[in-house]
C-alpha positions in Angstrom: 56.1 54.1 183.5 57.3 51.4 185.9 58.0 52.0 189.6 61.8 51.8 189.2 61.8 54.6 186.7 59.4 56.6 188.8 61.8 56.1 191.8 64.8 57.1 189.6 63.1 60.3 188.4 62.1 61.3 191.9 58.4 60.8 191.4 58.3 58.3 194.2 59.5 59.7 197.6 59.2 57.0 200.3 60.7 59.2 202.9 57.9 61.7 202.5 55.2 59.1 202.9 56.7 57.7 206.2 55.9 60.8 208.3 52.8 62.2 206.6 50.1 62.5 209.2 52.1 61.1 212.1 50.7 63.1 215.1 53.5 62.1 217.5 56.2 63.3 215.1 54.4 66.6 214.5 54.2 67.2 218.2 57.9 66.4 218.6 58.8 68.8 215.8 56.9 71.6 217.5 58.7 70.8 220.8 62.1 70.8 219.1 61.3 74.1 217.4 60.1 75.7 220.6 63.1 74.5 222.6 65.5 75.7 219.9 63.9 79.1 219.8 64.1 79.4 223.6 67.7 78.2 223.5 68.6 80.7 220.7 67.5 83.5 222.9 70.1 82.7 225.5 73.1 81.9 223.4 76.1 84.1 222.3 76.8 84.4 218.6 79.7 81.9 219.0 77.4 79.4 220.7 74.8 79.9 218.0 77.4 79.1 215.4 78.3 76.0 217.3 74.7 74.9 217.7 74.2 75.5 213.9 77.2 73.3 213.1 75.9 70.7 215.5 72.5 70.7 213.8 74.1 70.4 210.4 76.1 67.4 211.6 73.0 65.8 213.2 71.0 66.3 210.0 73.8 64.7 207.9 74.0 61.8 210.3 70.2 61.3 210.2 70.3 61.4 206.4 72.9 58.7 206.3 71.0 56.5 208.8 67.7 57.0 207.0 69.3 56.1 203.7 70.9 53.0 205.2 67.6 52.0 206.8 65.7 52.5 203.5 68.4 50.4 201.7 68.2 47.6 204.2 64.4 47.6 204.2 64.4 47.5 200.4 66.9 44.6 200.2 65.0 42.7 202.9 61.7 43.2 201.0 63.3 41.9 197.8 64.8 38.9 199.6 61.4 38.1 201.1 59.7 38.3 197.7 62.4 36.2 196.1 62.1 33.5 198.8 58.3 33.6 198.5 58.5 33.0 194.7 61.4 30.6 194.7 60.4 28.2 197.5 58.0 25.5 196.4 54.8 25.3 198.3 55.0 22.7 201.0 52.7 19.7 200.9 50.7 19.1 204.0 52.6 16.5 206.0 
């Protein structure tokens, strides 16, 4: 099966590959989880609801920016490939 079909059917997930094994990201995720847990212990129920809504909004925003960054990177890669194939090789001057 070609890569476009693999991508369409969800068999290729570029976003999963980007963070696999990134030690700095793993440490940041642990820090975020620890800080959230500490914060949750001090909040009222209303504040917890507000924090949950905030997190949902941030996740949605990150999803949009990640999608846009992927789209831009993909288009840029295609443009680079097109230029590489369409430009004649320069003669030594």
